[in-house]
N, C-alpha and C positions, 0 to 999 in steps of 0.2 A: 504494500500500500504506500502511495507517495505521500510526502509531507509538504507543508507550505511554510518554509522558514521566512523570516523577515529579511529584507535586503538593506544593507548598509554600505555607504561609500567610504572607502579607505583613503589613506593619505596620498596615494599615488593616483587617485581619481577613479580607480577600478572598484568594482562591486565585490562584496562578500555577502555571506548569508549568516544569520544567527539562528541556531537550532531552536525550535519552539519548546522542546522539552528540556534539553541540557542547558540551554542558555548560553552556550559557547559559540564563538564564530568559527566559520570554516577556514578562514585565512587570517593573516595578521592585519590588524587595523592600521598598521604603519604602511601597508601597501600589499594588496592581494597578489597582483601580478609580479611585483618586485620580489616578494617572498618565494613564490612558486618558481620563478626563473632562477633565483639564487640557490635554493635548496635542492630542487628536484632536477633542474636542467643543467645548470653549471657544475654542480657538485655530484650529480647523479648520471643522467643520460649522456652528457658530453664526455664522461670519463669511461664509457663503454667502448672498447676497442675490438671490433669484430665485424664480420660481414652483415650482421643484423643485431638488433637489440630486443631482448625478451624482458618485458617489464611487468611486475606485479604491483598494483596500487592498492593500498589499504585505505579506503575512504574515497570513492569516486566523487561524491559530493556535487559540486557545481560543474564538474567536468573540466575545470581550468587546467589541471595538470595534464590530463589527456590531450587537451587542445594544444597546449604548448609543446607537448611531445610530438604531436602530429606535425606541427609547423617545423620543429627541429629536424624531423625525419625528411620532410620535403626539401628543406634548405640544404641538407647534407647527403641527399640520395641514400638514406639509411632505411632499410626495411625494418618495421617495428611490429612485434607481436605484443599486444597490450592486453593484459588481464586485470580487471578491476573488481574489487569487492565493495558492496555498499548495502548495508542493512536498511537504510532509510532513504530510498531514492526520492529526489525532489520532484515536485509537481512540474509538468511540462510547461505550464504557463509561467511559472517562476523562472525556469531556465530561459524562456524567451525574452525576459526583461533584463538579463545580465548584459553588461556593456563591454564584453571582451572582444567582440567582433561582429561584423554584419554578415559573415560568411554562413551560408546554409549548412556547410560542413559541421559547424559547431553544434547546431541543433540535431544533426544526424547522430551525434554522439549520445544524445539523450533519447531520441525517438527510436533508435534501432532496437530490435528485440533483445531481451535478456536471455542468458543461459546458453547462447549459441554463437559461434564465431561469425563476425560480420566484417566484410572488406569495405572499410570506409573510403579509402583511397587505394591506388595500386601499391602504396608503400605502408599503409597503416591498417592493421587487422585488429579488431577490438572484440573482446569477449567480456561481458559484464555478468557478474553473479550477485543476485540479491540475497546474500547469505551472511551469516554470522561468523566472524573470524574464529570465535571460540568453539564452534561446532566441529565435531569429528567427521572424518570420511567425506571430504569435499574434493571435487575433481581437480582443482588447482594444486592440491598437495602432491600430486604425482608428476607435476611439471618442473622444468628447470628454468630458472630465471637468472639474468645477468644483473639486474638491479631491482630493488624493492623500494617503492615510495611509501614510507610509513607516515601517513597523514591522518591518523586517528585524532579524535578530540584529545585535549590535554590530559596528562596523567591524573590531575586532580579531578577531572570530569569523568573519565573512563579508566580508572586504575586497572581494571581487569584486562584491558587491551595492551598494557605495558608490562606484562608479567614474564617471568622466565619461561613459562610454558608456551606462551605465544611466540616469543623470540626463538625458542628451540625449534618450533614448527617451521618458522620462516627460515631459519638457518639451514635446515635440511633441503629447502627448496632452491637455495642459491647454488650456482656453480662455484667450484673453487676459484677464488679471486673475485667473486661477485661481491656486491655491497648493498647494504640497507642505508638509506638516508632519511633523516627526519629533522624537523625544525626544533625539536625539544632537546635540551642539553642538561636536563635536571640530573642530579646526582643519582637518584634511584634508577633512572633510565640507563645511565652509563654503567652502573653496577650490574643491572640485569643483563645487559648486552654482553658484558665481559664474562659473567658467569655462564652465559650460554656458549661462549667460545669465540665470539667476535673480537677482532682487533679494532678497538674503538679510537677514532680520531676526532678531537674537538676542533672545529673549524670556525672561522669568523661567521657570525650569523647574518641574516637578512637585515635590511634597514629596521632600526629600532630594537634589535636583539643582539646581545653580545656574542652568542655562540649557537652552533648547530652541531649535529653529529653525523659522521660517516662511519659506519661499522662494517668492516670487511671480513669476509670469510677467508681462512687460511688458503693460500694457493696450493700448498701441499698438505693434505690432511694427515694428522698424526696417527 
């Protein structure tokens, strides 16, 4: 069932959404596009070196991260296999009011069917799952990914999403040398990632934030 979050304009002039139940925003109020570009594109997708990129996004939300990834793939002739999980899909009419682009391709990210792969462009293939990350036996758990965009709501809002159990499951989905990137650099997040086996790197954060995290899987497994 879709939800109708409230729209707010962030400091860079782009929109974000505020969840009607959690009360948390989907992106940084210091700049929605600025944060997504910095965390997920510059420190995530742009660091994938291979003939294609396989991405798992935790929190499809407004579709902004998927949209920016589609644009990056087009600009760099990079085929992208994009898998996104979202337990609370937003209402289509809300997606239509977001000010990220006038391209009909953006809306196709929202209107395309769930649970089945869809070729959005010749270089961008999207599969969306309306599922709970904490549930067992999901199709994506048998896939291999180069990068994980971990864009769940903040640890104080959804602490169950930032647990060792969740990060262990995600660790197994990454290829050796793959990485998880996230906007949060809280101590409990760093600790959980390290205990899971990740090599955790604290990097400069997006505008308005001191740090972000890039957690890498060992290239050679012990």
